[in-house]
C-alpha positions in Angstrom: -70.5 -84.3 14.0 -68.9 -81.0 13.0 -69.5 -78.1 15.4 -68.9 -74.7 13.9 -68.5 -71.7 16.2 -67.2 -68.2 16.1 -63.6 -68.0 17.2 -63.3 -64.2 17.0 -63.7 -61.2 14.8 -60.8 -60.1 12.6 -59.1 -56.7 12.6 -61.8 -55.6 10.1 -64.6 -57.3 12.0 -64.9 -60.3 9.6 -66.0 -63.6 11.3 -63.3 -66.2 11.9 -64.9 -69.6 12.5 -63.6 -72.6 14.4 -64.7 -76.1 13.2 -64.6 -78.9 15.8 -64.3 -82.3 14.1 -64.7 -85.4 16.2 -65.4 -86.0 19.8 -64.3 -82.8 21.8 -63.1 -85.1 24.7 -60.4 -86.6 22.5 -56.8 -85.3 22.4 -56.7 -82.2 20.1 -54.8 -81.3 17.1 -55.1 -77.8 15.6 -55.2 -77.2 11.8 -54.9 -73.7 10.5 -55.3 -72.3 6.9 -55.3 -68.9 5.4 -52.8 -67.2 7.7 -51.5 -65.3 4.7 -54.3 -63.9 2.5 -52.3 -64.2 -0.7 -52.0 -68.0 -0.1 -55.6 -69.2 -0.5 -54.6 -72.8 -1.3 -53.8 -73.1 2.5 -57.3 -72.2 3.3 -58.8 -74.5 0.7 -57.0 -77.6 1.9 -58.3 -77.1 5.4 -61.9 -76.5 4.0 -61.5 -79.8 2.1 -60.5 -81.6 5.3 -63.6 -80.2 7.0 -65.7 -81.4 4.1 -64.2 -84.9 4.1 -64.3 -85.4 7.9 -67.9 -86.6 8.2 -67.2 -89.8 6.3 -64.6 -90.9 8.9 -65.4 -88.8 12.0 -66.8 -91.7 14.1 -63.4 -93.4 13.8 -61.3 -90.4 14.8 -59.0 -90.8 17.8 -58.3 -87.1 17.8 -60.5 -84.0 17.8 -59.5 -81.6 15.0 -59.8 -77.9 15.8 -59.8 -76.5 12.3 -59.7 -72.8 11.3 -59.7 -72.6 7.5 -59.8 -68.8 7.1 -57.7 -67.5 9.9 -57.0 -64.2 8.0 -60.3 -63.3 6.3 -59.2 -59.7 5.8 -56.2 -60.7 3.8 -58.0 -63.5 1.9 -60.7 -61.0 0.9 -58.1 -58.5 -0.3 -55.5 -61.0 -1.5 -52.9 -59.5 0.8 -50.4 -61.3 3.0 -51.3 -59.1 6.0 -54.5 -58.6 8.0 -56.7 -55.5 8.0 -54.1 -53.7 10.2 -51.3 -54.5 7.8 -49.8 -57.0 10.2 -48.2 -60.3 9.2 -50.1 -62.6 11.6 -47.3 -65.2 11.3 -44.9 -62.7 12.9 -47.3 -61.5 15.7 -47.2 -64.4 18.1 -45.9 -63.8 21.6 -42.9 -66.1 21.2 -39.7 -65.5 23.2 -38.0 -64.4 20.0 -40.6 -61.9 18.9 -39.0 -58.9 17.2 -40.4 -55.5 16.2 -38.1 -55.5 13.2 -39.0 -56.6 9.7 -37.1 -56.5 6.4 -40.3 -55.5 4.4 -43.7 -54.1 5.2 -45.4 -57.4 4.2 -43.6 -59.0 7.2 -44.7 -56.2 9.7 -45.0 -58.0 13.1 -47.3 -55.4 14.6 -46.6 -52.7 17.2 -46.2 -55.4 19.8 -46.5 -59.2 20.1 -50.1 -60.5 20.2 -51.5 -57.1 19.2 -54.0 -58.5 16.8 -57.4 -60.1 17.6 -56.7 -63.0 15.4 -53.5 -63.8 17.3 -55.1 -63.3 20.7 -57.8 -65.8 19.7 -55.5 -68.5 18.5 -53.1 -68.1 21.4 -56.2 -68.6 23.7 -57.3 -71.7 21.8 -53.8 -73.2 22.0 -53.5 -72.6 25.7 -57.0 -73.9 26.4 -56.9 -77.0 24.1 -53.3 -78.0 24.8 -53.0 -79.8 21.4 -50.5 -82.6 20.7 -49.9 -81.1 17.3 -50.3 -77.9 15.4 -50.4 -77.8 11.5 -50.6 -74.7 9.4 -51.0 -74.7 5.7 -49.5 -72.2 3.2 -48.1 -71.9 -0.3 -44.4 -71.1 -1.1 -41.5 -73.3 -2.2 -43.2 -76.7 -1.7 -42.0 -78.4 1.5 -43.0 -79.9 4.8 -41.2 -77.7 7.3 -41.1 -78.8 11.0 -40.1 -76.7 14.0 -38.2 -78.6 16.6 -37.2 -82.2 16.9 -40.5 -83.3 18.4 -42.2 -82.2 15.2 -40.1 -84.3 12.8 -42.2 -87.5 13.1 -45.4 -85.6 12.2 -43.6 -84.1 9.2 -42.8 -87.6 8.0 -46.5 -88.6 8.2 -47.5 -85.5 6.2 -44.8 -86.0 3.6 -45.9 -89.6 2.7 -47.6 -88.6 -0.5 -46.3 -85.0 -0.7 -43.5 -85.5 -3.2 -41.4 -82.6 -1.9 -38.7 -82.2 0.7 -39.0 -82.3 4.5 -37.1 -79.3 6.0 -36.1 -78.2 9.5 -36.7 -74.6 8.8 -38.1 -72.4 6.0 -34.7 -71.0 5.1 -34.7 -67.7 6.9 -35.5 -66.5 10.5 -39.2 -66.3 11.4 -39.4 -64.6 14.9 -42.9 -64.3 16.2 -44.2 -67.1 14.0 -46.7 -69.8 15.0 -43.9 -72.4 14.7 -41.6 -70.4 17.0 -44.3 -69.8 19.5 -45.1 -73.5 19.6 -41.4 -74.4 19.9 -40.2 -71.8 22.4 -43.2 -71.2 24.5 -45.6 -74.1 24.4 -43.2 -77.0 23.7 -45.8 -78.3 21.2 -45.0 -80.0 17.9 -45.7 -77.8 14.9 -45.5 -78.5 11.2 -45.9 -76.0 8.3 -47.2 -77.4 5.0 -46.0 -75.3 2.1 -48.1 -76.3 -0.9 -47.0 -75.4 -4.5 -48.3 -72.0 -5.6 -51.5 -72.1 -7.6 -51.9 -75.8 -7.0 -55.3 -77.2 -7.9 -57.5 -78.4 -5.1 -57.6 -82.0 -6.3 -53.8 -82.1 -6.5 -53.4 -80.5 -3.1 -55.7 -83.1 -1.6 -53.7 -86.0 -3.0 -50.6 -84.5 -1.6 -51.7 -84.0 2.1 -55.4 -84.7 2.5 -55.3 -88.4 3.3 -52.3 -87.8 5.7 -54.2 -85.1 7.6 -57.1 -87.5 8.0 -54.7 -90.2 9.1 -53.5 -88.1 12.0 -57.1 -87.6 13.1 -57.8 -91.4 12.7 -54.7 -92.5 14.7 -54.5 -89.6 17.2 -51.5 -88.8 19.3 
């Protein structure tokens, strides 16, 4: 049974919910959507996984910790950044975190882990010790994995995706979730970049069954 709980409050005091799918005693994988508020498709695919989970949950061999609307401030305002103007995917306390940014939309914050959203997710990752982290976005469509340990998971997700598997997004991302998983946690991390403006049904066909497959087969 799905268990919904409050993970934290956002910069603007919006609720951020954590959905626990499957038996909490099982190995964990973390699924994040809506890191960037101008990429709502990432939030919707995670919401669709949550909606589909009850049909298969009893067979799960992994517990899915799903946060569909990680950046509610940005999603509400259709902005990349959170309510403090911080790009949450540059705010993680990775060893390569940098205070520099080429544009304001990539502003990493005044310091690493300055934002309540980041603090909460870092805490969840440290506590749950997941075997895999997946975060869903929209950009040039690709399945982008961080570090060699992540490659096999990228291949699972790419089964029906129809777009390339890549080893990086094409430019440096210091302080990103992927870099934090790679450099600090040694945890596999895969970024799903859906096509912009993709319809929910099409997005589901691309990665929905593969996301459920990971839950069904576990680590």
